C-alpha positions in Angstrom: -4.0 -20.5 -2.3 -7.6 -20.8 -3.8 -7.8 -18.8 -7.1 -10.4 -16.0 -7.1 -12.7 -15.2 -9.6 -13.8 -11.9 -10.2 -16.7 -10.2 -11.7 -14.8 -6.9 -13.3 -11.9 -5.2 -12.8 -12.8 -3.0 -9.9 -13.9 -5.9 -8.5 -9.6 -7.5 -8.7 -8.6 -4.5 -8.4 -10.5 -3.5 -4.8 -9.7 -6.9 -4.0 -5.6 -6.5 -4.2 -5.6 -2.7 -2.9 -8.7 -2.6 -0.5 -8.2 -1.8 3.4 -7.2 1.4 4.7 -3.5 0.6 4.8 -2.7 -0.8 1.1 -3.0 2.5 -0.9 -0.9 4.4 1.8 1.6 2.4 2.1 1.7 2.2 -2.0 1.9 5.9 -1.5 4.9 5.9 0.6 7.1 4.1 -1.3 6.0 5.7 -4.0 9.4 7.8 -3.9 11.5 4.6 -3.5 12.7 2.7 -1.4 12.1 2.6 2.5 13.6 0.6 5.8 11.2 -0.7 8.0 10.7 2.0 10.6 11.0 4.4 7.5 8.0 3.5 6.0 6.2 2.7 10.1 6.7 6.6 10.2 5.6 7.6 6.8 2.6 6.0 7.0 1.0 7.5 10.1 -0.9 5.3 12.6 -0.5 1.9 11.4 0.8 -0.6 13.9 3.7 -2.1 13.7 2.3 -5.5 13.6 -0.4 -4.5 10.9 2.1 -2.9 9.2 4.3 -6.5 8.6 0.5 -7.8 7.5 0.1 -5.9 4.4 3.7 -6.0 3.8 3.7 -9.9 3.1 -0.2 -9.6 1.6 1.4 -7.1 -0.5 4.7 -8.8 -1.6 2.0 -12.2 -2.0 0.8 -10.0 -4.5 3.9 -9.0 -6.4 2.9 -4.9 -5.4 6.6 -4.7 -3.3 9.9 -6.4 -3.3 11.5 -7.3 0.1 15.4 -6.9 -0.3 16.9 -8.6 2.6 20.9 -7.0 3.2 23.3 -9.8 5.3 25.1 -6.5 7.2 25.0 -6.5 11.2 23.1 -4.5 12.1 20.5 -6.5 9.4 19.0 -4.0 7.3 15.9 -4.7 5.1 14.1 -2.6 2.5 10.8 -2.5 0.9 10.4 -1.2 -2.3 7.8 -1.2 -5.5 8.1 -3.7 -8.1 6.4 -2.8 -11.6 3.3 -4.1 -10.6 3.0 -1.9 -7.8 4.2 1.3 -9.6 1.3 0.1 -12.4 -0.9 0.1 -9.0 0.3 3.7 -7.9 -0.5 5.1 -11.3 -4.2 4.1 -10.9 -4.3 5.3 -7.8 -3.2 8.7 -8.4 -6.7 10.2 -9.9 -8.4 8.4 -6.8 -6.2 10.4 -4.8 -7.2 13.7 -6.9 -10.9 12.9 -6.4 -10.2 12.7 -2.9 -8.5 16.1 -2.8 -11.3 17.9 -4.4 -13.8 16.6 -2.3 -12.0 16.7 1.0 -14.4 19.1 2.8 -17.4 17.3 2.0 -16.1 13.8 2.8 -14.9 15.4 6.3 -18.3 16.5 6.7 -20.3 13.7 6.1 -21.4 12.2 9.4 -20.0 8.9 11.0 -21.4 6.7 13.2 
């Protein structure tokens, strides 16, 4: 994998959490480990394929830990790493801003 150079901290952060789903997955895992089905239900609107893809990316960044329990039926849980928790902590003010300005944002016409 090619090493990426960033122009500033925000550039690096947006690269890690960019896209529609990663922040929502991080937030869903904020309360603790979840199995795939629980995570899918907590992230409304995400397809199974997209959730798998996003979790793999987040695992490669070191944000999410995937724990496989070798039992029947197989069990897999996802949880935040310390790095993932630190990103979630950084996202809380952004979520607060969104809550405060949600009506304004919803009123903006989209094409």
